[in-house]
SEGU-859911 format. One record per atom (N, C-alpha, C): x, y, z; residue number from 0; residue in one letter; atom name. Coordinates in steps of 0.2 Angstrom, whole numbers. Atoms other than C-alpha are relative to their C-alpha. Layout:
N
       X       Y       Z    nr   rest   atom
       X       Y       Z   NUM      A     CA
...
// end
This chain:
238
       X       Y       Z    nr   rest   atom
      -6      -2      -1     0      M      N
   -1298     -30    -290     0      M     CA
       3       0       7     0      M      C
      -2       1      -7     1      L      N
   -1289     -36    -274     1      L     CA
       3       6       3     1      L      C
      -4      -5      -3     2      V      N
   -1278     -21    -272     2      V     CA
      -5       6       2     2      V      C
       5      -5      -2     3      L      N
   -1293      -9    -271     3      L     CA
      -3      -3       6     3      L      C
       4       3      -5     4      V      N
   -1302     -21    -259     4      V     CA
       5       1       7     4      V      C
      -5       0      -5     5      L      N
   -1286     -21    -248     5      L     CA
       1       7       3     5      L      C
      -2      -7      -1     6      A      N
   -1283      -2    -249     6      A     CA
      -6       3       4     6      A      C
       6      -3      -3     7      L      N
   -1301       2    -244     7      L     CA
      -1      -3       7     7      L      C
       1       4      -7     8      A      N
   -1301     -11    -229     8      A     CA
       4       4       5     8      A      C
      -4      -4      -5     9      T      N
   -1288       1    -221     9      T     CA
      -2       7       0     9      T      C
       2      -7       0    10      G      N
   -1297      17    -224    10      G     CA
       5       5      -3    10      G      C
      -5      -4       4    11      C      N
   -1283      23    -236    11      C     CA
      -3       4      -5    11      C      C
       2      -4       5    12      Q      N
   -1284      36    -249    12      Q     CA
       1      -4      -7    12      Q      C
       0       3       6    13      V      N
   -1288      29    -266    13      V     CA
      -3       4      -6    13      V      C
       2      -4       6    14      R      N
   -1289      38    -283    14      R     CA
       0      -5      -6    14      R      C
       1       4       6    15      I      N
   -1296      29    -299    15      I     CA
      -2       5      -5    15      I      C
       1      -5       6    16      T      N
   -1295      38    -316    16      T     CA
      -1      -4      -6    16      T      C
       0       3       7    17      G      N
   -1300      33    -333    17      G     CA
      -1       6      -5    17      G      C
       0      -6       5    18      G      N
   -1299      44    -349    18      G     CA
       2      -1      -7    18      G      C
      -3       1       7    19      I      N
   -1295      47    -367    19      I     CA
       2       7      -2    19      I      C
      -3      -6       4    20      D      N
   -1285      60    -377    20      D     CA
      -2      -2      -7    20      D      C
       2       1       7    21      V      N
   -1294      61    -394    21      V     CA
       4       3      -5    21      V      C
      -4      -4       5    22      D      N
   -1285      65    -410    22      D     CA
      -5       1      -6    22      D      C
       5      -2       5    23      D      N
   -1293      71    -426    23      D     CA
      -4      -5      -4    23      D      C
       3       5       4    24      A      N
   -1297      54    -433    24      A     CA
      -5      -4       5    24      A      C
       5       3      -5    25      G      N
   -1308      49    -417    25      G     CA
       4      -5       4    25      G      C
      -4       5      -5    26      G      N
   -1294      38    -410    26      G     CA
       4       4       5    26      G      C
      -4      -3      -4    27      G      N
   -1280      43    -399    27      G     CA
       3      -4       6    27      G      C
      -3       4      -5    28      T      N
   -1274      37    -382    28      T     CA
      -6      -1       6    28      T      C
       5       2      -5    29      V      N
   -1286      28    -369    29      V     CA
       5      -1       6    29      V      C
      -4       1      -6    30      R      N
   -1279      29    -351    30      R     CA
      -4      -1       6    30      R      C
       3       2      -6    31      A      N
   -1282      23    -334    31      A     CA
       5       0       6    31      A      C
      -5       0      -5    32      G      N
   -1274      25    -317    32      G     CA
      -3      -2       7    32      G      C
       2       2      -7    33      L      N
   -1274      19    -299    33      L     CA
       5       3       5    33      L      C
      -5      -3      -5    34      G      N
   -1266      30    -285    34      G     CA
      -2      -2       7    34      G      C
       0       2      -7    35      L      N
   -1263      25    -267    35      L     CA
       4       4       4    35      L      C
      -4      -4      -5    36      D      N
   -1257      34    -252    36      D     CA
       5      -5       4    36      D      C
      -6       4      -3    37      A      N
   -1242      27    -241    37      A     CA
      -3      -6       4    37      A      C
       3       6      -4    38      D      N
   -1254      17    -229    38      D     CA
      -2      -5      -4    38      D      C
       2       5       5    39      A      N
   -1262       9    -244    39      A     CA
       5      -5      -3    39      A      C
      -6       4       3    40      L      N
   -1245       4    -251    40      L     CA
       2      -5       5    40      L      C
      -2       5      -5    41      E      N
   -1240      -4    -235    41      E     CA
      -4      -6       1    41      E      C
       4       5       0    42      T      N
   -1255     -14    -235    42      T     CA
       0      -5      -6    42      T      C
       1       3       6    43      V      N
   -1255     -19    -253    43      V     CA
       7      -4      -1    43      V      C
      -6       3       1    44      G      N
   -1236     -22    -254    44      G     CA
       2       2      -7    44      G      C
      -3      -2       7    45      D      N
   -1229     -23    -272    45      D     CA
      -6       1      -5    45      D      C
       6      -2       4    46      L      N
   -1242     -13    -282    46      L     CA
       0      -3      -7    46      L      C
       0       3       7    47      G      N
   -1236     -19    -299    47      G     CA
      -2      -7       0    47      G      C
       2       7       0    48      S      N
   -1238     -37    -294    48      S     CA
      -8      -1       2    48      S      C
       7       0      -2    49      A      N
   -1255     -34    -286    49      A     CA
      -5       1      -5    49      A      C
       4      -2       6    50      L      N
   -1262     -26    -302    50      L     CA
       1      -5      -6    50      L      C
      -1       4       6    51      R      N
   -1255     -40    -313    51      R     CA
       1       3      -6    51      R      C
      -2      -4       6    52      V      N
   -1247     -28    -325    52      V     CA
       2      -4      -6    52      V      C
      -2       4       6    53      D      N
   -1240     -42    -336    53      D     CA
      -6      -2      -4    53      D      C
       6       1       3    54      D      N
   -1258     -46    -340    54      D     CA
      -2       6      -4    54      D      C
       2      -6       3    55      L      N
   -1261     -28    -345    55      L     CA
       4       1      -6    55      L      C
      -4      -1       5    56      R      N
   -1246     -28    -356    56      R     CA
      -2      -5      -6    56      R      C
       1       5       5    57      Q      N
   -1251     -44    -365    57      Q     CA
      -7       2      -4    57      Q      C
       6      -2       4    58      A      N
   -1268     -36    -369    58      A     CA
       1       7      -4    58      A      C
      -2      -6       4    59      G      N
   -1259     -21    -377    59      G     CA
       0       6       3    59      G      C
      -1      -6      -4    60      W      N
   -1258      -9    -363    60      W     CA
       7       2       1    60      W      C
      -7      -2      -3    61      S      N
   -1242       1    -359    61      S     CA
      -1       2       7    61      S      C
       1      -1      -7    62      V      N
   -1239       2    -341    62      V     CA
       6       5       3    62      V      C
      -5      -4      -3    63      D      N
   -1230      16    -331    63      D     CA
      -1       0       7    63      D      C
       0       0      -7    64      G      N
   -1226      15    -313    64      G     CA
       1      -7       3    64      G      C
       2      -5      -5    65      P      N
   -1228      12    -299    65      P     CA
       5       6       1    65      P      C
      -4      -6      -1    66      R      N
   -1221      30    -296    66      R     CA
      -4       5       4    66      R      C
       3      -6      -4    67      K      N
   -1224      43    -283    67      K     CA
       0       6      -3    67      K      C
       1      -7       4    68      E      N
   -1231      59    -290    68      E     CA
      -1       6       5    68      E      C
       0      -7      -4    69      G      N
   -1233      77    -284    69      G     CA
      -6       0       5    69      G      C
       5       0      -4    70      D      N
   -1249      73    -276    70      D     CA
       1      -4       7    70      D      C
      -2       4      -6    71      G      N
   -1240      62    -263    71      G     CA
      -3      -8      -1    71      G      C
       2       7       1    72      L      N
   -1249      46    -270    72      L     CA
       5      -4      -5    72      L      C
      -4       4       5    73      T      N
   -1240      32    -279    73      T     CA
      -5      -3      -5    73      T      C
       5       1       6    74      W      N
   -1248      29    -296    74      W     CA
       3      -6      -4    74      W      C
      -2       4       6    75      V      N
   -1248      15    -309    75      V     CA
      -5       2      -5    75      V      C
       5      -3       5    76      R      N
   -1255      22    -325    76      R     CA
       1      -5      -6    76      R      C
       0       4       6    77      V      N
   -1259      12    -341    77      V     CA
      -3       4      -6    77      V      C
       3      -3       6    78      T      N
   -1262      18    -359    78      T     CA
       0      -5      -5    78      T      C
       0       4       6    79      K      N
   -1267      11    -375    79      K     CA
      -2       4      -6    79      K      C
       1      -3       6    80      R      N
   -1266      18    -392    80      R     CA
      -6      -3      -4    80      R      C
       6       2       4    81      V      N
   -1282      17    -403    81      V     CA
       0       4      -7    81      V      C
      -1      -4       7    82      S      N
   -1283      22    -422    82      S     CA
      -6       3      -2    82      S      C
       6      -3       2    83      D      N
   -1301      26    -423    83      D     CA
      -6      -1       5    83      D      C
       5       0      -5    84      S      N
   -1318      28    -414    84      S     CA
      -2      -7       2    84      S      C
       2       7      -1    85      E      N
   -1322       9    -415    85      E     CA
       5      -3       5    85      E      C
      -5       3      -5    86      E      N
   -1305       4    -406    86      E     CA
      -1       4       6    86      E      C
       1      -3      -6    87      A      N
   -1308      18    -394    87      A     CA
      -5      -2       4    87      A      C
       6       2      -4    88      A      N
   -1325      12    -389    88      A     CA
       2      -7       3    88      A      C
      -1       7      -3    89      T      N
   -1318      -6    -386    89      T     CA
       5       1       6    89      T      C
      -5      -2      -5    90      A      N
   -1303       1    -376    90      A     CA
      -4       3       6    90      A      C
       4      -3      -5    91      L      N
   -1315      12    -366    91      L     CA
      -4      -5       4    91      L      C
       4       5      -3    92      A      N
   -1326      -3    -362    92      A     CA
       4      -4       5    92      A      C
      -4       4      -4    93      Q      N
   -1311     -12    -354    93      Q     CA
       2       4       6    93      Q      C
      -2      -4      -6    94      L      N
   -1308       2    -341    94      L     CA
      -3      -3       6    94      L      C
       3       3      -6    95      S      N
   -1320      -5    -329    95      S     CA
      -5      -5      -1    95      S      C
       5       5       1    96      G      N
   -1331     -18    -337    96      G     CA
      -7       3       0    96      G      C
       7      -3       1    97      P      N
   -1350     -17    -339    97      P     CA
      -3       2       7    97      P      C
       2      -2      -6    98      E      N
   -1353     -15    -320    98      E     CA
       4       5       4    98      E      C
      -5      -5      -3    99      G      N
   -1339      -3    -316    99      G     CA
      -3       7      -1    99      G      C
       2      -7       0   100      P      N
   -1340      16    -314   100      P     CA
      -1       3      -7   100      P      C
       0      -4       6   101      F      N
   -1337      21    -332   101      F     CA
      -4      -4      -5   101      F      C
       6       4       4   102      R      N
   -1353      17    -342   102      R     CA
      -1       3      -7   102      R      C
       2      -2       7   103      D      N
   -1358      18    -360   103      D     CA
       4       5      -3   103      D      C
      -4      -5       3   104      L      N
   -1343      28    -366   104      L     CA
       0      -1      -7   104      L      C
       1       0       7   105      R      N
   -1344      33    -384   105      R     CA
       4       6      -3   105      R      C
      -3      -5       4   106      I      N
   -1333      43    -396   106      I     CA
      -3       0      -7   106      I      C
       2      -1       7   107      E      N
   -1340      49    -412   107      E     CA
       4       6      -4   107      E      C
      -4      -5       3   108      S      N
   -1330      58    -425   108      S     CA
      -2       1      -8   108      S      C
       2      -1       7   109      S      N
   -1335      66    -442   109      S     CA
       4       6      -3   109      S      C
      -4      -5       3   110      R      N
   -1326      77    -454   110      R     CA
      -2       2      -7   110      R      C
       1      -3       7   111      D      N
   -1329      88    -470   111      D     CA
       6       3      -2   111      D      C
      -6      -2       3   112      L      N
   -1317      97    -481   112      L     CA
       4       4       5   112      L      C
      -4      -5      -5   113      L      N
   -1312     110    -467   113      L     CA
       0      -2       7   113      L      C
       1       0      -8   114      H      N
   -1318     104    -450   114      H     CA
       0      -8       2   114      H      C
       1       6      -3   115      T      N
   -1317      89    -439   115      T     CA
      -4       1       6   115      T      C
       4       0      -6   116      R      N
   -1331      86    -426   116      R     CA
       0      -6       4   116      R      C
      -1       6      -5   117      T      N
   -1329      75    -411   117      T     CA
      -5       1       6   117      T      C
       5       0      -5   118      S      N
   -1342      70    -398   118      S     CA
       2      -5       5   118      S      C
      -1       5      -5   119      L      N
   -1340      61    -381   119      L     CA
      -6      -1       4   119      L      C
       6       0      -4   120      S      N
   -1354      54    -371   120      S     CA
       1      -7       5   120      S      C
      -1       5      -5   121      G      N
   -1356      42    -356   121      G     CA
      -2       2       7   121      G      C
       2      -2      -7   122      A      N
   -1357      43    -337   122      A     CA
       6      -3       4   122      A      C
      -3       3      -5   123      V      N
   -1347      40    -322   123      V     CA
      -5      -1       6   123      V      C
       6       2      -4   124      D      N
   -1359      30    -311   124      D     CA
       3      -3       7   124      D      C
      -2       2      -7   125      L      N
   -1355      29    -292   125      L     CA
      -6      -1       4   125      L      C
       6       0      -4   126      S      N
   -1373      27    -287   126      S     CA
      -1      -6       4   126      S      C
       0       6      -4   127      G      N
   -1370       9    -281   127      G     CA
       6      -1       3   127      G      C
      -7       1      -3   128      G      N
   -1353      12    -274   128      G     CA
       5      -3      -5   128      G      C
      -5       3       4   129      L      N
   -1339       2    -281   129      L     CA
       0      -7      -1   129      L      C
       1       7       0   130      N      N
   -1346     -15    -282   130      N     CA
       3      -3      -7   130      N      C
      -2       3       7   131      G      N
   -1342     -17    -301   131      G     CA
       8      -1      -1   131      G      C
      -7       0       1   132      L      N
   -1323     -15    -298   132      L     CA
       3      -7       4   132      L      C
      -2       6      -3   133      A      N
   -1322     -32    -288   133      A     CA
      -6      -5      -1   133      A      C
       5       5       2   134      D      N
   -1331     -48    -294   134      D     CA
      -3      -3       7   134      D      C
       3       3      -6   135      A      N
   -1342     -58    -282   135      A     CA
       4      -6       2   135      A      C
      -4       6      -2   136      D      N
   -1330     -73    -282   136      D     CA
       6       3       4   136      D      C
      -5      -3      -4   137      L      N
   -1316     -62    -276   137      L     CA
      -2       2       7   137      L      C
       2      -2      -7   138      L      N
   -1326     -55    -262   138      L     CA
      -2      -6       4   138      L      C
       2       6      -4   139      A      N
   -1332     -72    -257   139      A     CA
       6      -4       3   139      A      C
      -6       4      -2   140      R      N
   -1314     -79    -256   140      R     CA
       3       4       6   140      R      C
      -3      -3      -6   141      I      N
   -1309     -65    -244   141      I     CA
      -5       1       5   141      I      C
       4       0      -5   142      G      N
   -1324     -67    -234   142      G     CA
      -5       6       0   142      G      C
       5      -5       1   143      G      N
   -1334     -52    -240   143      G     CA
       0       5       6   143      G      C
      -1      -4      -5   144      T      N
   -1327     -42    -226   144      T     CA
       1       8      -2   144      T      C
      -1      -7       2   145      V      N
   -1324     -26    -236   145      V     CA
      -6       2      -4   145      V      C
       6      -2       4   146      P      N
   -1340     -18    -242   146      P     CA
       1       5      -5   146      P      C
      -1      -4       6   147      L      N
   -1340     -10    -259   147      L     CA
      -6       3      -2   147      L      C
       6      -4       2   148      D      N
   -1358      -5    -260   148      D     CA
       0       6       4   148      D      C
       0      -7      -2   149      L      N
   -1363      13    -256   149      L     CA
      -1       0       8   149      L      C
       2       0      -7   150      E      N
   -1371       9    -239   150      E     CA
       6      -2       4   150      E      C
      -6       3      -3   151      G      N
   -1356      -2    -234   151      G     CA
       6       5       1   151      G      C
      -6      -5       0   152      L      N
   -1343      11    -239   152      L     CA
      -1       6       5   152      L      C
       2      -6      -4   153      R      N
   -1352      25    -230   153      R     CA
       1      -2       8   153      R      C
      -1       2      -7   154      T      N
   -1352      14    -214   154      T     CA
       7      -1       2   154      T      C
      -7       1      -1   155      E      N
   -1334       9    -216   155      E     CA
       4       6       1   155      E      C
      -4      -6       0   156      L      N
   -1327      26    -220   156      L     CA
      -3       6       2   156      L      C
       3      -6      -3   157      G      N
   -1339      38    -213   157      G     CA
       0       6      -4   157      G      C
       1      -6       3   158      A      N
   -1340      56    -217   158      A     CA
       6       2      -5   158      A      C
      -5      -2       4   159      D      N
   -1323      56    -225   159      D     CA
       0      -4      -7   159      D      C
       0       5       5   160      L      N
   -1328      44    -239   160      L     CA
       2       4      -7   160      L      C
      -2      -3       6   161      D      N
   -1327      57    -253   161      D     CA
       7       3      -1   161      D      C
      -7      -2      -1   162      K      N
   -1310      62    -247   162      K     CA
       5      -6      -1   162      K      C
      -4       6       0   163      L      N
   -1303      45    -246   163      L     CA
      -1      -4      -7   163      L      C
       2       3       6   164      V      N
   -1311      38    -262   164      V     CA
      -2       5      -6   164      V      C
       3      -5       5   165      Q      N
   -1312      48    -278   165      Q     CA
       1      -4      -7   165      Q      C
       0       3       7   166      V      N
   -1316      41    -296   166      V     CA
      -1       6      -5   166      V      C
       1      -6       5   167      S      N
   -1314      53    -311   167      S     CA
       1      -3      -7   167      S      C
      -1       2       7   168      F      N
   -1315      52    -330   168      F     CA
       3       7      -3   168      F      C
      -3      -6       3   169      E      N
   -1304      64    -340   169      E     CA
       1       0      -7   169      E      C
       0       0       7   170      A      N
   -1304      69    -358   170      A     CA
       3       6      -3   170      A      C
      -2      -6       4   171      R      N
   -1295      80    -371   171      R     CA
      -2      -1      -7   171      R      C
       3       0       7   172      L      N
   -1304      84    -387   172      L     CA
       4       5      -5   172      L      C
      -4      -5       5   173      P      N
   -1296      92    -403   173      P     CA
      -5       6      -1   173      P      C
       3      -6       2   174      G      N
   -1301     110    -407   174      G     CA
      -4       4       6   174      G      C
       4      -4      -5   175      S      N
   -1314     121    -398   175      S     CA
      -5      -4       3   175      S      C
       4       5      -4   176      V      N
   -1323     112    -384   176      V     CA
      -6       3       4   176      V      C
       6      -2      -4   177      H      N
   -1340     113    -376   177      H     CA
      -2      -6       4   177      H      C
       1       5      -4   178      A      N
   -1344     102    -361   178      A     CA
      -5       1       6   178      A      C
       5      -1      -6   179      N      N
   -1356      99    -346   179      N     CA
       4       0       6   179      N      C
      -4      -1      -6   180      T      N
   -1341     101    -334   180      T     CA
       4       6       0   180      T      C
      -5      -6      -1   181      E      N
   -1331     116    -328   181      E     CA
       7      -2       2   181      E      C
      -7       2      -3   182      Q      N
   -1317     106    -320   182      Q     CA
       5      -2      -6   182      Q      C
      -6       1       5   183      R      N
   -1300     105    -329   183      R     CA
       6      -3       4   183      R      C
      -6       2      -3   184      A      N
   -1284      96    -325   184      A     CA
       5      -1      -5   184      A      C
      -6       1       5   185      E      N
   -1268      98    -335   185      E     CA
      -3       0      -8   185      E      C
       3      -1       6   186      G      N
   -1279     104    -350   186      G     CA
      -5      -5      -2   186      G      C
       5       5       1   187      R      N
   -1291      89    -349   187      R     CA
      -7       2       4   187      R      C
       7       0      -3   188      L      N
   -1310      90    -345   188      L     CA
       0      -5       5   188      L      C
       0       5      -6   189      V      N
   -1313      81    -328   189      V     CA
      -8      -1       2   189      V      C
       6       1      -3   190      W      N
   -1329      73    -322   190      W     CA
       1      -4       6   190      W      C
      -1       3      -6   191      R      N
   -1329      68    -304   191      R     CA
      -6       0       5   191      R      C
       6      -1      -5   192      P      N
   -1345      64    -295   192      P     CA
       1      -2       7   192      P      C
      -1       3      -6   193      P      N
   -1347      61    -277   193      P     CA
      -2      -7       1   193      P      C
       2       6       0   194      M      N
   -1349      44    -271   194      M     CA
      -8       0       1   194      M      C
       8       0       0   195      G      N
   -1368      39    -273   195      G     CA
      -3       3      -5   195      G      C
       3      -3       5   196      E      N
   -1371      49    -288   196      E     CA
       3      -2      -7   196      E      C
      -1       1       7   197      R      N
   -1371      47    -307   197      R     CA
       1       6      -3   197      R      C
      -1      -7       4   198      L      N
   -1363      61    -318   198      L     CA
       1      -2      -7   198      L      C
      -1       1       7   199      A      N
   -1366      61    -336   199      A     CA
       6       4      -3   199      A      C
      -5      -2       4   200      I      N
   -1352      64    -348   200      I     CA
      -2       3      -7   200      I      C
       2      -3       7   201      A      N
   -1356      76    -363   201      A     CA
       5       5      -2   201      A      C
      -5      -5       3   202      A      N
   -1343      85    -373   202      A     CA
       0       0      -8   202      A      C
      -1       0       7   203      S      N
   -1341      90    -391   203      S     CA
       5       6      -2   203      S      C
      -5      -4       2   204      S      N
   -1328      99    -401   204      S     CA
       0       1      -7   204      S      C
      -1      -1       7   205      Q      N
   -1324     106    -418   205      Q     CA
       7       4      -1   205      Q      C
      -6      -2       2   206      G      N
   -1307     109    -426   206      G     CA
       1       0      -7   206      G      C
      -2       0       7   207      L      N
   -1299     114    -442   207      L     CA
       4      -6      -2   207      L      C
      -4       5       3   208      N      N
   -1292     100    -453   208      N     CA
       6       4      -3   208      N      C
      -5      -4       2   209      L      N
   -1275     108    -454   209      L     CA
       4      -2      -6   209      L      C
      -3       3       6   210      R      N
   -1268      96    -467   210      R     CA
      -4       3      -6   210      R      C
       4      -3       6   211      T      N
   -1282     102    -479   211      T     CA
       1       7      -1   211      T      C
      -1      -7       1   212      V      N
   -1280     120    -475   212      V     CA
       7       1      -3   212      V      C
      -7      -1       2   213      V      N
   -1261     119    -478   213      V     CA
       0      -2      -8   213      V      C
       1       2       7   214      I      N
   -1265     110    -495   214      I     CA
      -3       5      -4   214      I      C
       4      -5       3   215      V      N
   -1278     123    -500   215      V     CA
       5       6      -1   215      V      C
      -4      -6       0   216      A      N
   -1266     137    -495   216      A     CA
       6      -1      -5   216      A      C
      -5       1       5   217      I      N
   -1252     129    -506   217      I     CA
      -2       1      -7   217      I      C
       3       0       7   218      V      N
   -1263     127    -521   218      V     CA
      -2       8      -2   218      V      C
       2      -7       1   219      L      N
   -1269     145    -519   219      L     CA
       7       4      -1   219      L      C
      -6      -4       2   220      V      N
   -1251     152    -518   220      V     CA
       3      -2      -6   220      V      C
      -2       2       7   221      V      N
   -1246     142    -533   221      V     CA
      -4       3      -5   221      V      C
       5      -2       6   222      A      N
   -1261     147    -543   222      A     CA
       1       8       0   222      A      C
      -1      -8       0   223      V      N
   -1258     166    -538   223      V     CA
       6       1      -3   223      V      C
      -6      -2       3   224      G      N
   -1240     165    -541   224      G     CA
       1      -2      -8   224      G      C
       0       1       7   225      G      N
   -1243     157    -558   225      G     CA
      -3       5      -4   225      G      C
       3      -5       3   226      G      N
   -1255     170    -562   226      G     CA
       4       6      -1   226      G      C
      -4      -6       0   227      I      N
   -1244     184    -558   227      I     CA
       6      -1      -5   227      I      C
      -6       1       5   228      T      N
   -1229     176    -568   228      T     CA
      -3       1      -7   228      T      C
       2       0       7   229      W      N
   -1240     174    -583   229      W     CA
      -2       7      -2   229      W      C
       2      -7       2   230      F      N
   -1246     192    -582   230      F     CA
       6       4      -1   230      F      C
      -6      -4       1   231      V      N
   -1228     199    -580   231      V     CA
       3      -2      -7   231      V      C
      -3       2       7   232      V      N
   -1222     188    -595   232      V     CA
      -3       3      -6   232      V      C
       4      -3       6   233      R      N
   -1236     194    -606   233      R     CA
       1       7      -1   233      R      C
      -1      -7       1   234      R      N
   -1233     212    -602   234      R     CA
       7       1      -3   234      R      C
      -6      -1       3   235      R      N
   -1215     210    -606   235      R     CA
       0      -1      -7   235      R      C
       1       2       8   236      R      N
   -1219     202    -623   236      R     CA
      -3       6      -4   236      R      C
       3      -6       4   237      R      N
   -1230     217    -627   237      R     CA
       5       6       0   237      R      C
// end
């Protein structure tokens, strides 16, 4: 990703996000975003062109931005609707590739008459830095002057590394949620490890199948109403 390499070369603020909002069927919306500060934008130029958003649209992603948001960064955000857990897994795998920071992401969903259960697992892996976000051919073409490995990033950016570069995964699950993170942002669970660490993603939820509950309620109302009507009619006949 050339835009990331150029931004890091100038010691600018970079935010990378991935995530999913899960619906009752195990599908939902997969999302990703890249946010840059003003210095990074000046270096990169046209952020939309640098990210080749036309390629993303052709792959079925919707693109929003570039747009400056309340945190002062300019963001490009992409989303993709998925219908079930299988499509979700495919889209999640596209977030950063096999060597990127978002690893082994998996959504599982099951349902019985009254409940839907959803689980999310995976990891945000920054143990090796950000090497997986730029391939070897790209680094070779630009002379390999921008280190994306952990040691190189620390040498280049120093003590401010975790302030300048942040990578996070966010998720919203239906129903009552239990997770191995306490961080929240806009109603979503957030996993954000420091550079050099790997953070496991583990969350599960359980919610009522509202459609089933409504149908059962209607059936009960009709049944009770019919029973009362029959009882009243019979008493009148007597």
